[in-house]
gemmi code that builds the backbone of each chain (N, CA, C; Angstrom):
import gemmi

chains = {
    "A": [
        ("UNK", (244.849, 164.662, 128.990), (243.936, 165.803, 128.865), (243.124, 165.950, 130.146)),
        ("UNK", (243.233, 167.122, 130.813), (242.485, 167.344, 132.053), (241.054, 167.772, 131.725)),
        ("UNK", (240.213, 167.906, 132.743), (238.816, 168.270, 132.512), (238.718, 169.628, 131.824)),
        ("UNK", (239.518, 170.597, 132.289), (239.526, 171.924, 131.667), (239.923, 171.836, 130.204)),
        ("UNK", (240.983, 171.063, 129.966), (241.469, 170.927, 128.599), (240.483, 170.166, 127.722)),
        ("UNK", (239.684, 169.302, 128.338), (238.675, 168.528, 127.604), (237.743, 169.482, 126.857)),
        ("UNK", (237.251, 170.512, 127.553), (236.347, 171.479, 126.925), (237.083, 172.298, 125.860)),
        ("UNK", (238.324, 172.662, 126.185), (239.127, 173.475, 125.270), (239.396, 172.721, 123.962)),
        ("UNK", (239.795, 171.456, 124.096), (240.079, 170.626, 122.914), (238.788, 170.382, 122.125)),
        ("UNK", (237.692, 170.138, 122.842), (236.402, 169.912, 122.181), (235.976, 171.148, 121.391)),
        ("UNK", (236.165, 172.320, 121.985), (235.801, 173.563, 121.303), (236.630, 173.748, 120.030)),
        ("UNK", (237.917, 173.484, 120.137), (238.796, 173.650, 118.968), (238.427, 172.665, 117.861)),
        ("UNK", (238.167, 171.406, 118.241), (237.781, 170.400, 117.241), (236.445, 170.783, 116.601)),
        ("UNK", (235.528, 171.288, 117.425), (234.226, 171.740, 116.892), (234.393, 172.878, 115.910)),
        ("UNK", (235.284, 173.801, 116.236), (235.545, 174.942, 115.343), (236.124, 174.500, 114.019)),
        ("UNK", (237.041, 173.535, 114.079), (237.665, 173.030, 112.847), (236.613, 172.358, 111.959)),
        ("UNK", (235.751, 171.534, 112.570), (234.712, 170.845, 111.792), (233.706, 171.856, 111.237)),
        ("UNK", (233.361, 172.865, 112.049), (232.420, 173.895, 111.577), (232.984, 174.621, 110.359)),
        ("UNK", (234.263, 174.959, 110.423), (234.900, 175.674, 109.310), (234.954, 174.802, 108.051)),
        ("UNK", (235.303, 173.538, 108.245), (235.383, 172.623, 107.096), (234.004, 172.396, 106.492)),
        ("UNK", (233.004, 172.145, 107.354), (231.649, 171.885, 106.851), (231.079, 173.131, 106.171)),
        ("UNK", (231.340, 174.308, 106.754), (230.843, 175.554, 106.148), (231.495, 175.770, 104.779)),
        ("UNK", (232.790, 175.495, 104.683), (233.492, 175.679, 103.407), (232.928, 174.743, 102.342)),
        ("UNK", (232.678, 173.481, 102.735), (232.121, 172.520, 101.780), (230.686, 172.884, 101.415)),
        ("UNK", (229.928, 173.411, 102.398), (228.550, 173.831, 102.126), (228.539, 175.005, 101.145)),
        ("UNK", (229.466, 175.942, 101.335), (229.561, 177.090, 100.424), (229.938, 176.604, 99.019)),
        ("UNK", (230.873, 175.644, 98.955), (231.266, 175.079, 97.656), (230.052, 174.455, 96.961)),
        ("UNK", (229.312, 173.640, 97.708), (228.125, 172.990, 97.129), (227.096, 174.027, 96.697)),
        ("UNK", (226.900, 175.044, 97.523), (225.934, 176.104, 97.190), (226.332, 176.869, 95.945)),
        ("UNK", (227.621, 177.188, 95.839), (228.095, 177.930, 94.660), (228.034, 177.063, 93.404)),
        ("UNK", (228.289, 175.758, 93.576), (228.172, 174.848, 92.430), (226.730, 174.795, 91.930)),
        ("UNK", (225.789, 174.819, 92.875), (224.363, 174.790, 92.500), (223.950, 176.077, 91.827)),
        ("UNK", (224.253, 177.187, 92.515), (223.791, 178.495, 92.035), (224.539, 178.972, 90.813)),
        ("UNK", (225.799, 178.527, 90.669), (226.625, 179.005, 89.557), (226.411, 178.240, 88.280)),
        ("UNK", (225.502, 177.248, 88.315), (225.211, 176.433, 87.131), (226.471, 175.735, 86.609)),
        ("UNK", (227.416, 175.442, 87.521), (228.627, 174.736, 87.098), (228.315, 173.258, 86.858)),
        ("UNK", (227.341, 172.800, 87.595), (226.901, 171.408, 87.419), (225.382, 171.427, 87.243)),
        ("UNK", (224.825, 170.392, 86.618), (223.367, 170.366, 86.472), (222.690, 170.387, 87.837)),
        ("UNK", (221.604, 171.119, 87.932), (220.859, 171.213, 89.185), (220.366, 169.818, 89.571)),
        ("UNK", (220.709, 169.394, 90.756), (220.244, 168.060, 91.167), (219.782, 168.097, 92.604)),
        ("UNK", (218.875, 167.170, 92.892), (218.362, 167.067, 94.258), (219.501, 166.682, 95.195)),
        ("UNK", (220.389, 165.789, 94.703), (221.473, 165.296, 95.541), (222.364, 166.425, 96.056)),
        ("UNK", (222.737, 167.352, 95.176), (223.627, 168.442, 95.578), (222.926, 169.370, 96.578)),
        ("UNK", (221.622, 169.560, 96.379), (220.866, 170.391, 97.312), (220.841, 169.729, 98.702)),
        ("UNK", (220.678, 168.425, 98.717), (220.656, 167.694, 100.000), (222.035, 167.755, 100.671)),
        ("UNK", (223.087, 167.618, 99.866), (224.455, 167.716, 100.411), (224.658, 169.108, 101.015)),
        ("UNK", (224.232, 170.138, 100.276), (224.370, 171.530, 100.742), (223.608, 171.744, 102.047)),
        ("UNK", (222.388, 171.268, 102.088), (221.548, 171.442, 103.283), (222.129, 170.674, 104.477)),
        ("UNK", (222.563, 169.444, 104.236), (223.091, 168.627, 105.333), (224.401, 169.204, 105.867)),
        ("UNK", (225.249, 169.678, 104.945), (226.502, 170.302, 105.388), (226.219, 171.574, 106.195)),
        ("UNK", (225.195, 172.315, 105.793), (224.833, 173.544, 106.518), (224.368, 173.210, 107.934)),
        ("UNK", (223.538, 172.172, 108.051), (223.061, 171.765, 109.382), (224.227, 171.230, 110.234)),
        ("UNK", (225.146, 170.522, 109.577), (226.338, 170.022, 110.276), (227.170, 171.186, 110.792)),
        ("UNK", (227.281, 172.230, 109.961), (228.026, 173.428, 110.366), (227.422, 174.015, 111.638)),
        ("UNK", (226.091, 174.135, 111.669), (225.435, 174.733, 112.835), (225.634, 173.877, 114.087)),
        ("UNK", (225.589, 172.559, 113.911), (225.798, 171.662, 115.058), (227.239, 171.797, 115.578)),
        ("UNK", (228.194, 171.799, 114.658), (229.606, 171.916, 115.053), (229.878, 173.287, 115.675)),
        ("UNK", (229.186, 174.292, 115.153), (229.321, 175.654, 115.686), (228.826, 175.706, 117.143)),
        ("UNK", (227.714, 175.006, 117.393), (227.171, 174.964, 118.761), (228.173, 174.292, 119.702)),
        ("UNK", (228.799, 173.213, 119.236), (229.814, 172.519, 120.051), (230.986, 173.472, 120.311)),
        ("UNK", (231.443, 174.141, 119.245), (232.576, 175.070, 119.339), (232.310, 176.178, 120.367)),
        ("UNK", (231.106, 176.730, 120.310), (230.765, 177.879, 121.168), (230.492, 177.441, 122.613)),
        ("UNK", (229.615, 176.452, 122.773), (229.168, 176.137, 124.128), (230.199, 175.324, 124.930)),
        ("UNK", (231.120, 174.656, 124.236), (232.188, 173.952, 124.960), (233.081, 174.958, 125.684)),
        ("UNK", (233.156, 176.174, 125.139), (233.995, 177.209, 125.768), (233.496, 177.567, 127.170)),
        ("UNK", (232.180, 177.400, 127.376), (231.618, 177.738, 128.693), (232.176, 176.823, 129.783)),
        ("UNK", (232.576, 175.616, 129.390), (233.099, 174.667, 130.376), (234.570, 174.847, 130.662)),
        ("UNK", (235.222, 175.678, 129.838), (236.662, 175.868, 130.025), (236.916, 176.807, 131.206)),
        ("UNK", (237.536, 176.265, 132.232), (237.744, 177.039, 133.458), (238.898, 178.015, 133.376)),
        ("UNK", (239.753, 177.881, 132.364), (240.925, 178.757, 132.279), (240.583, 180.095, 131.629)),
        ("UNK", (239.890, 180.005, 130.498), (239.601, 181.228, 129.740), (238.404, 181.978, 130.338)),
        ("UNK", (237.518, 181.238, 131.048), (236.428, 181.846, 131.821), (235.542, 182.809, 131.047)),
        ("UNK", (235.004, 182.368, 129.941), (234.110, 183.232, 129.166), (232.675, 183.024, 129.642)),
        ("UNK", (231.913, 184.115, 129.686), (230.512, 184.009, 130.078), (229.659, 183.790, 128.832)),
        ("UNK", (228.371, 183.516, 129.043), (227.447, 183.323, 127.924), (227.404, 184.585, 127.053)),
        ("UNK", (227.410, 185.754, 127.714), (227.406, 187.024, 126.955), (228.684, 187.164, 126.133)),
        ("UNK", (229.810, 186.770, 126.712), (231.096, 186.864, 126.007), (231.096, 186.094, 124.692)),
        ("UNK", (230.419, 184.925, 124.713), (230.471, 184.070, 123.511), (229.318, 184.331, 122.545)),
        ("UNK", (228.318, 185.109, 122.988), (227.168, 185.337, 122.106), (227.045, 186.782, 121.612)),
        ("UNK", (227.673, 187.726, 122.304), (227.534, 189.134, 121.939), (228.877, 189.680, 121.438)),
        ("UNK", (228.907, 190.175, 120.192), (230.160, 190.727, 119.670), (230.691, 191.859, 120.552)),
        ("UNK", (231.955, 191.878, 120.791), (232.681, 192.881, 121.577), (232.334, 192.865, 123.070)),
        ("UNK", (231.571, 191.884, 123.530), (231.275, 191.800, 124.968), (232.519, 191.348, 125.729)),
        ("UNK", (233.330, 190.524, 125.083), (234.547, 190.037, 125.727), (235.740, 190.876, 125.289)),
        ("UNK", (236.632, 191.134, 126.223), (237.839, 191.882, 125.870), (238.943, 190.955, 125.373)),
        ("UNK", (238.659, 189.654, 125.389), (239.641, 188.682, 124.934), (239.693, 188.690, 123.407)),
        ("UNK", (240.759, 189.247, 122.840), (240.940, 189.340, 121.388), (239.624, 189.740, 120.723)),
        ("UNK", (239.110, 190.883, 121.166), (237.721, 191.234, 120.866), (237.387, 191.325, 119.384)),
        ("UNK", (238.318, 191.789, 118.557), (238.018, 191.941, 117.130), (237.796, 190.574, 116.468)),
        ("UNK", (238.701, 189.628, 116.747), (238.569, 188.290, 116.142), (237.374, 187.547, 116.733)),
        ("UNK", (237.152, 187.747, 118.032), (235.978, 187.138, 118.676), (234.708, 187.665, 118.030)),
        ("UNK", (234.659, 189.005, 117.833), (233.471, 189.636, 117.252), (233.244, 189.137, 115.822)),
        ("UNK", (234.330, 188.942, 115.074), (234.207, 188.418, 113.705), (233.571, 187.029, 113.738)),
        ("UNK", (234.047, 186.196, 114.662), (233.510, 184.842, 114.782), (232.058, 184.833, 115.235)),
        ("UNK", (231.748, 185.666, 116.240), (230.376, 185.697, 116.770), (229.409, 186.224, 115.700)),
        ("UNK", (229.807, 187.301, 115.030), (228.945, 187.878, 113.984), (228.744, 186.862, 112.856)),
        ("UNK", (229.838, 186.228, 112.427), (229.740, 185.206, 111.380), (228.855, 184.053, 111.812)),
        ("UNK", (228.993, 183.641, 113.061), (228.184, 182.537, 113.594), (226.706, 182.858, 113.608)),
        ("UNK", (226.376, 184.067, 114.071), (224.962, 184.479, 114.082), (224.407, 184.566, 112.666)),
        ("UNK", (225.235, 185.126, 111.768), (224.783, 185.252, 110.367), (224.522, 183.874, 109.761)),
        ("UNK", (225.458, 182.938, 110.002), (225.282, 181.579, 109.468), (224.013, 180.934, 110.023)),
        ("UNK", (223.793, 181.124, 111.321), (222.622, 180.518, 111.960), (221.323, 181.100, 111.399)),
        ("UNK", (221.251, 182.425, 111.374), (220.014, 183.077, 110.930), (219.770, 182.828, 109.429)),
        ("UNK", (220.826, 183.049, 108.629), (220.667, 182.864, 107.183), (220.428, 181.400, 106.834)),
        ("UNK", (221.098, 180.511, 107.565), (220.938, 179.076, 107.300), (219.529, 178.603, 107.630)),
        ("UNK", (219.047, 178.964, 108.824), (217.728, 178.481, 109.246), (216.589, 179.193, 108.515)),
        ("UNK", (216.904, 180.364, 107.922), (215.865, 181.088, 107.168), (215.392, 180.280, 105.957)),
        ("UNK", (216.193, 179.277, 105.551), (215.801, 178.395, 104.442), (214.423, 177.778, 104.706)),
        ("UNK", (214.179, 177.448, 105.985), (212.924, 176.772, 106.320), (211.746, 177.739, 106.418)),
        ("UNK", (212.040, 179.032, 106.273), (210.954, 180.023, 106.279), (210.955, 180.796, 104.960)),
        ("UNK", (211.565, 180.202, 103.919), (211.746, 180.967, 102.676), (210.439, 181.301, 101.976)),
        ("UNK", (209.434, 180.440, 102.128), (208.159, 180.756, 101.471), (207.493, 181.945, 102.164)),
        ("UNK", (207.690, 182.032, 103.476), (207.115, 183.158, 104.226), (207.888, 184.451, 103.928)),
        ("UNK", (209.206, 184.314, 103.804), (210.053, 185.483, 103.516), (209.838, 185.949, 102.077)),
        ("UNK", (209.577, 184.988, 101.215), (209.520, 185.269, 99.767), (210.791, 184.701, 99.154)),
        ("UNK", (210.633, 183.806, 98.190), (211.797, 183.073, 97.672), (212.840, 184.017, 97.063)),
        ("UNK", (212.374, 185.014, 96.304), (213.321, 185.945, 95.654), (214.104, 186.737, 96.709)),
        ("UNK", (213.383, 187.221, 97.737), (214.041, 187.991, 98.808), (214.994, 187.086, 99.582)),
        ("UNK", (214.568, 185.843, 99.825), (215.399, 184.895, 100.556), (216.695, 184.609, 99.784)),
        ("UNK", (216.582, 184.452, 98.460), (217.781, 184.192, 97.647), (218.792, 185.339, 97.782)),
        ("UNK", (218.290, 186.584, 97.775), (219.183, 187.747, 97.930), (219.864, 187.706, 99.301)),
        ("UNK", (219.066, 187.431, 100.325), (219.612, 187.348, 101.695), (220.638, 186.226, 101.811)),
        ("UNK", (220.349, 185.112, 101.152), (221.191, 183.918, 101.273), (222.608, 184.167, 100.762)),
        ("UNK", (222.764, 185.135, 99.865), (224.102, 185.439, 99.324), (225.051, 185.926, 100.414)),
        ("UNK", (224.493, 186.507, 101.480), (225.336, 187.019, 102.572), (225.968, 185.875, 103.386)),
        ("UNK", (225.539, 184.640, 103.113), (226.141, 183.495, 103.784), (227.640, 183.440, 103.483)),
        ("UNK", (228.008, 183.814, 102.256), (229.427, 183.812, 101.873), (230.217, 184.781, 102.752)),
        ("UNK", (229.610, 185.910, 103.086), (230.264, 186.891, 103.956), (230.454, 186.299, 105.364)),
        ("UNK", (229.417, 185.619, 105.847), (229.506, 184.980, 107.168), (230.626, 183.944, 107.187)),
        ("UNK", (230.723, 183.196, 106.101), (231.785, 182.179, 105.987), (233.169, 182.845, 105.996)),
        ("UNK", (233.302, 183.964, 105.282), (234.585, 184.682, 105.264), (234.936, 185.215, 106.659)),
        ("UNK", (233.916, 185.656, 107.398), (234.157, 186.107, 108.784), (234.666, 184.945, 109.641)),
        ("UNK", (234.106, 183.758, 109.385), (234.545, 182.559, 110.107), (235.998, 182.235, 109.805)),
        ("UNK", (236.379, 182.381, 108.553), (237.772, 182.118, 108.168), (238.697, 183.147, 108.831)),
        ("UNK", (238.283, 184.417, 108.813), (239.083, 185.474, 109.455), (239.248, 185.172, 110.946)),
        ("UNK", (238.154, 184.756, 111.585), (238.176, 184.396, 113.010), (239.155, 183.241, 113.262)),
        ("UNK", (239.115, 182.230, 112.407), (239.972, 181.051, 112.587), (241.444, 181.403, 112.389)),
        ("UNK", (241.722, 182.193, 111.359), (243.119, 182.540, 111.075), (243.640, 183.543, 112.106)),
        ("UNK", (242.801, 184.511, 112.471), (243.233, 185.561, 113.389), (243.336, 185.117, 114.825)),
        ("UNK", (242.467, 184.210, 115.239), (242.405, 183.846, 116.656), (242.648, 182.370, 116.934)),
        ("UNK", (242.464, 181.543, 115.924), (242.541, 180.102, 116.139), (243.878, 179.648, 116.693)),
        ("UNK", (243.805, 178.848, 117.727), (245.010, 178.304, 118.345), (245.784, 177.442, 117.351)),
        ("UNK", (245.033, 176.791, 116.450), (245.671, 175.880, 115.504), (246.064, 176.564, 114.197)),
        ("UNK", (245.793, 177.868, 114.083), (245.998, 178.572, 112.812), (247.427, 178.455, 112.289)),
        ("UNK", (248.403, 178.432, 113.187), (249.793, 178.388, 112.751), (250.319, 176.997, 112.435)),
        ("UNK", (249.485, 175.991, 112.638), (249.978, 174.622, 112.440), (249.800, 174.180, 110.985)),
        ("UNK", (250.700, 173.320, 110.537), (250.675, 172.859, 109.141), (249.429, 172.026, 108.821)),
        ("UNK", (249.032, 171.068, 109.698), (247.824, 170.292, 109.364), (246.589, 171.182, 109.178)),
        ("UNK", (246.475, 172.219, 110.026), (245.326, 173.124, 109.914), (245.384, 173.896, 108.601)),
        ("UNK", (246.598, 174.392, 108.269), (246.754, 175.164, 107.030), (246.410, 174.320, 105.807)),
        ("UNK", (246.848, 173.063, 105.824), (246.569, 172.166, 104.687), (245.057, 171.877, 104.599)),
        ("UNK", (244.459, 171.574, 105.752), (243.025, 171.269, 105.774), (242.199, 172.480, 105.343)),
        ("UNK", (242.585, 173.662, 105.830), (241.845, 174.878, 105.473), (241.966, 175.167, 103.974)),
        ("UNK", (243.199, 175.033, 103.469), (243.407, 175.288, 102.035), (242.586, 174.311, 101.195)),
        ("UNK", (242.552, 173.043, 101.627), (241.843, 172.013, 100.850), (240.355, 172.305, 100.742)),
        ("UNK", (239.757, 172.822, 101.817), (238.305, 173.050, 101.772), (237.934, 174.481, 101.377)),
        ("UNK", (238.805, 175.441, 101.704), (238.438, 176.848, 101.465), (238.819, 177.343, 100.072)),
        ("UNK", (239.935, 176.860, 99.527), (240.372, 177.375, 98.224), (239.367, 177.088, 97.099)),
        ("UNK", (238.804, 175.866, 97.013), (237.793, 175.655, 95.967), (236.605, 176.611, 96.101)),
        ("UNK", (236.166, 176.818, 97.348), (235.034, 177.730, 97.571), (235.414, 179.165, 97.205)),
        ("UNK", (236.627, 179.564, 97.574), (237.081, 180.926, 97.237), (237.162, 181.111, 95.720)),
        ("UNK", (237.645, 180.078, 95.018), (237.724, 180.129, 93.559), (236.347, 180.278, 92.932)),
        ("UNK", (235.407, 179.477, 93.417), (234.038, 179.539, 92.889), (233.389, 180.885, 93.207)),
        ("UNK", (233.674, 181.387, 94.418), (233.116, 182.691, 94.809), (233.673, 183.799, 93.913)),
        ("UNK", (234.980, 183.730, 93.618), (235.600, 184.728, 92.738), (234.982, 184.661, 91.343)),
        ("UNK", (234.743, 183.427, 90.865), (234.131, 183.260, 89.544), (232.707, 183.814, 89.521)),
        ("UNK", (232.008, 183.630, 90.639), (230.620, 184.110, 90.732), (230.591, 185.646, 90.760)),
        ("UNK", (231.544, 186.226, 91.517), (231.540, 187.686, 91.673), (232.124, 188.391, 90.446)),
        ("UNK", (232.986, 187.725, 89.692), (233.670, 188.356, 88.570), (232.729, 188.988, 87.542)),
        ("UNK", (231.719, 188.272, 87.042), (230.854, 188.901, 86.036), (230.126, 190.128, 86.570)),
        ("UNK", (229.739, 190.054, 87.845), (229.030, 191.176, 88.463), (229.933, 192.406, 88.530)),
        ("UNK", (231.203, 192.172, 88.873), (232.163, 193.267, 88.975), (232.430, 193.859, 87.592)),
        ("UNK", (232.598, 192.961, 86.586), (232.848, 193.434, 85.228), (231.674, 194.247, 84.703)),
        ("UNK", (230.470, 193.769, 84.999), (229.274, 194.474, 84.534), (229.140, 195.838, 85.171)),
        ("UNK", (229.609, 195.932, 86.430), (229.470, 197.194, 87.155), (230.451, 198.260, 86.647)),
        ("UNK", (231.586, 197.824, 86.055), (232.601, 198.793, 85.616), (232.375, 199.208, 84.160)),
    ],
    "B": [
        ("UNK", (199.471, 150.033, 77.436), (199.540, 151.280, 78.225), (199.339, 150.980, 79.713)),
        ("UNK", (200.123, 151.625, 80.571), (200.055, 151.339, 82.000), (198.768, 151.883, 82.607)),
        ("UNK", (198.188, 151.089, 83.498), (196.973, 151.543, 84.168), (197.329, 152.596, 85.219)),
        ("UNK", (196.307, 153.279, 85.739), (196.584, 154.355, 86.709), (197.193, 153.781, 87.999)),
        ("UNK", (196.781, 152.563, 88.369), (197.350, 151.964, 89.587), (198.833, 151.618, 89.383)),
        ("UNK", (199.175, 151.187, 88.160), (200.590, 150.894, 87.865), (201.425, 152.171, 87.898)),
        ("UNK", (200.847, 153.235, 87.349), (201.569, 154.528, 87.347), (201.777, 155.022, 88.778)),
        ("UNK", (200.744, 154.846, 89.585), (200.836, 155.260, 90.997), (201.934, 154.479, 91.705)),
        ("UNK", (201.977, 153.165, 91.396), (202.980, 152.288, 92.019), (204.396, 152.698, 91.586)),
        ("UNK", (204.532, 153.032, 90.294), (205.840, 153.465, 89.772), (206.280, 154.758, 90.452)),
        ("UNK", (205.334, 155.678, 90.583), (205.633, 156.957, 91.228), (206.007, 156.756, 92.694)),
        ("UNK", (205.273, 155.848, 93.347), (205.542, 155.573, 94.764), (206.948, 154.995, 94.937)),
        ("UNK", (207.304, 154.091, 94.000), (208.643, 153.482, 94.066), (209.736, 154.519, 93.815)),
        ("UNK", (209.478, 155.429, 92.882), (210.455, 156.481, 92.567), (210.657, 157.394, 93.777)),
        ("UNK", (209.548, 157.735, 94.438), (209.635, 158.588, 95.637), (210.381, 157.881, 96.769)),
        ("UNK", (210.092, 156.591, 96.925), (210.758, 155.810, 97.977), (212.252, 155.726, 97.707)),
        ("UNK", (212.604, 155.541, 96.440), (214.016, 155.466, 96.044), (214.716, 156.791, 96.327)),
        ("UNK", (214.038, 157.892, 96.009), (214.605, 159.237, 96.254), (214.800, 159.469, 97.756)),
        ("UNK", (213.803, 159.061, 98.553), (213.911, 159.224, 100.012), (215.074, 158.423, 100.568)),
        ("UNK", (215.268, 157.207, 100.007), (216.389, 156.364, 100.448), (217.722, 157.019, 100.118)),
        ("UNK", (217.788, 157.602, 98.895), (219.038, 158.240, 98.458), (219.362, 159.456, 99.330)),
        ("UNK", (218.329, 160.259, 99.619), (218.513, 161.455, 100.461), (218.968, 161.041, 101.868)),
        ("UNK", (218.336, 160.009, 102.397), (218.689, 159.527, 103.732), (220.137, 159.033, 103.767)),
        ("UNK", (220.554, 158.341, 102.697), (221.938, 157.827, 102.626), (222.931, 158.973, 102.564)),
        ("UNK", (222.611, 160.015, 101.798), (223.503, 161.186, 101.689), (223.651, 161.841, 103.058)),
        ("UNK", (222.531, 162.036, 103.749), (222.571, 162.672, 105.082), (223.413, 161.861, 106.048)),
        ("UNK", (223.204, 160.548, 106.036), (223.975, 159.674, 106.940), (225.464, 159.794, 106.664)),
        ("UNK", (225.829, 159.789, 105.368), (227.256, 159.859, 104.997), (227.868, 161.184, 105.423)),
        ("UNK", (227.144, 162.286, 105.207), (227.676, 163.608, 105.573), (227.862, 163.695, 107.089)),
        ("UNK", (226.851, 163.259, 107.848), (226.951, 163.320, 109.313), (228.074, 162.408, 109.821)),
        ("UNK", (228.195, 161.224, 109.214), (229.259, 160.295, 109.620), (230.630, 160.886, 109.314)),
        ("UNK", (230.755, 161.531, 108.163), (232.019, 162.168, 107.783), (232.392, 163.274, 108.748)),
        ("UNK", (231.382, 164.072, 109.133), (231.624, 165.177, 110.068), (232.036, 164.637, 111.437)),
        ("UNK", (231.372, 163.578, 111.863), (231.701, 162.968, 113.159), (233.128, 162.408, 113.139)),
        ("UNK", (233.478, 161.768, 112.027), (234.837, 161.221, 111.888), (235.868, 162.353, 111.905)),
        ("UNK", (235.546, 163.452, 111.231), (236.461, 164.607, 111.202), (236.617, 165.190, 112.601)),
        ("UNK", (235.514, 165.243, 113.345), (235.563, 165.771, 114.713), (236.455, 164.885, 115.594)),
        ("UNK", (236.247, 163.585, 115.520), (237.047, 162.647, 116.333), (238.521, 162.756, 115.956)),
        ("UNK", (238.797, 162.880, 114.646), (240.181, 162.975, 114.188), (240.821, 164.280, 114.690)),
        ("UNK", (240.094, 165.392, 114.533), (240.618, 166.693, 114.983), (240.867, 166.665, 116.487)),
        ("UNK", (239.900, 166.112, 117.222), (240.007, 166.032, 118.685), (241.247, 165.222, 119.070)),
        ("UNK", (241.417, 164.069, 118.412), (242.541, 163.185, 118.730), (243.875, 163.842, 118.408)),
        ("UNK", (243.957, 164.495, 117.257), (245.216, 165.137, 116.856), (245.585, 166.237, 117.851)),
        ("UNK", (244.595, 167.053, 118.247), (244.859, 168.151, 119.190), (245.284, 167.580, 120.552)),
        ("UNK", (244.536, 166.580, 121.034), (244.844, 165.995, 122.344), (246.196, 165.280, 122.319)),
        ("UNK", (246.454, 164.578, 121.210), (247.700, 163.808, 121.098), (248.912, 164.735, 120.998)),
        ("UNK", (248.755, 165.825, 120.246), (249.885, 166.752, 120.074), (250.174, 167.507, 121.369)),
        ("UNK", (249.152, 167.607, 122.234), (249.353, 168.270, 123.527), (249.458, 169.773, 123.433)),
        ("UNK", (249.196, 170.305, 122.242), (249.278, 171.754, 122.058), (248.013, 172.419, 122.593)),
        ("UNK", (248.166, 173.195, 123.663), (246.998, 173.855, 124.241), (246.994, 175.343, 123.926)),
        ("UNK", (247.891, 175.789, 123.069), (247.911, 177.190, 122.666), (249.308, 177.754, 122.655)),
        ("UNK", (249.488, 178.836, 121.880), (250.791, 179.485, 121.797), (251.078, 180.228, 123.090)),
        ("UNK", (252.342, 180.438, 123.384), (252.703, 181.131, 124.626), (253.614, 182.321, 124.351)),
        ("UNK", (253.616, 182.773, 123.077), (254.583, 183.792, 122.690), (254.177, 185.213, 123.067)),
        ("UNK", (252.895, 185.533, 122.942), (252.472, 186.915, 123.165), (251.636, 187.026, 124.429)),
        ("UNK", (251.863, 188.058, 125.180), (251.081, 188.261, 126.408), (249.930, 189.225, 126.143)),
        ("UNK", (248.793, 188.934, 126.721), (247.647, 189.839, 126.596), (246.792, 189.728, 127.841)),
        ("UNK", (245.892, 190.673, 128.028), (245.045, 190.672, 129.209), (243.674, 190.165, 128.832)),
        ("UNK", (243.142, 189.260, 129.616), (241.830, 188.681, 129.300), (240.743, 189.433, 130.045)),
        ("UNK", (239.485, 189.067, 129.741), (238.354, 189.697, 130.406), (238.347, 189.386, 131.893)),
        ("UNK", (238.980, 188.272, 132.250), (239.031, 187.897, 133.657), (240.048, 188.739, 134.422)),
        ("UNK", (240.804, 189.532, 133.689), (241.737, 190.443, 134.329), (243.068, 189.815, 134.670)),
        ("UNK", (243.345, 188.654, 134.118), (244.613, 188.002, 134.387), (245.509, 188.142, 133.168)),
        ("UNK", (246.801, 188.181, 133.419), (247.744, 188.257, 132.311), (248.049, 186.852, 131.845)),
        ("UNK", (247.870, 186.627, 130.544), (248.161, 185.304, 130.008), (248.573, 185.412, 128.565)),
        ("UNK", (248.844, 184.266, 127.984), (249.347, 184.217, 126.623), (248.259, 184.549, 125.614)),
        ("UNK", (248.699, 184.631, 124.326), (247.774, 184.937, 123.225), (246.601, 183.970, 123.219)),
        ("UNK", (246.898, 182.713, 123.407), (245.873, 181.701, 123.493), (246.052, 180.986, 124.820)),
        ("UNK", (245.219, 180.000, 125.015), (245.343, 179.267, 126.264), (246.700, 178.577, 126.315)),
        ("UNK", (247.460, 178.780, 127.369), (248.791, 178.200, 127.427), (248.764, 176.691, 127.615)),
        ("UNK", (249.914, 176.100, 127.406), (250.005, 174.650, 127.513), (249.941, 174.213, 128.957)),
        ("UNK", (249.762, 172.919, 129.137), (249.682, 172.363, 130.486), (250.967, 172.650, 131.259)),
        ("UNK", (252.080, 172.715, 130.520), (253.366, 172.955, 131.173), (253.377, 174.339, 131.811)),
        ("UNK", (252.878, 175.334, 131.062), (252.928, 176.703, 131.569), (251.904, 176.945, 132.672)),
        ("UNK", (250.828, 176.154, 132.668), (249.823, 176.351, 133.715), (250.058, 175.449, 134.913)),
        ("UNK", (250.989, 174.530, 134.748), (251.276, 173.622, 135.832), (250.316, 172.454, 135.884)),
        ("UNK", (249.444, 172.357, 134.817), (248.535, 171.214, 134.781), (249.243, 170.056, 134.116)),
        ("UNK", (248.796, 168.865, 134.425), (249.401, 167.711, 133.770), (248.414, 167.111, 132.793)),
    ],
}
model = gemmi.Model(1)
for chain_id, residues in chains.items():
    chain = gemmi.Chain(chain_id)
    for i, (resn, *xyz) in enumerate(residues, 1):
        res = gemmi.Residue()
        res.name, res.seqid = resn, gemmi.SeqId(i, " ")
        for name, pos in zip(("N", "CA", "C"), xyz):
            atom = gemmi.Atom()
            atom.name, atom.element = name, gemmi.Element(name[0])
            atom.pos, atom.b_iso = gemmi.Position(*pos), 0.0
            res.add_atom(atom)
        chain.add_residue(res)
    model.add_chain(chain)
structure = gemmi.Structure()
structure.add_model(model)
structure.setup_entities()
């Protein structure tokens, strides 16, 4: 692995961990909010820690790209949706999802100032940010076509998708 | 009946136990994430796959290259 590839490999590994941690955090969050399991401090701590892990891995994924001399992305390219012409739609999905995860995730620590009820409504959009991350990984991820990635993604994302579908189902039925 | 100092001590022990449990959960989650990162990094580096080379596209740098970052073979890197 050369120096250039070092950053590239680090970014990819960071992205994989961010996606896995986000999927597990969403699963834990849906388990808490969906009353599938008794409300416990432990599950809340797992959810919070996985969320913080996601943000750390996301930072590694994003900022390692700056060191990659081949793809040559600028700070604006990696932080502003559609700033880069490199696969701009998938990049924008990832950047938007990343910002949403960061803002919605860290808003937990300002929930009393925001108002707990309002914060809970906002927090639901975390699932959308997670879905954008999955779209980004599948659409643009270098590892998306590989079997280990597909197995790992299915293992962490399918339970969360199932729980999300169960959560959304009553709302959809009530609306019709 | 327990005195107020005994109740305080019991409560203090319960809080300490909870803090220990929370700290252990955090350590395990962070350790798991770190292990996953090292494993992902090793698998990617070991496989030598630096990206697909099937589709050509133009990057922001204005150079023609593959869909993803090409492999060391295609870039001439070792």
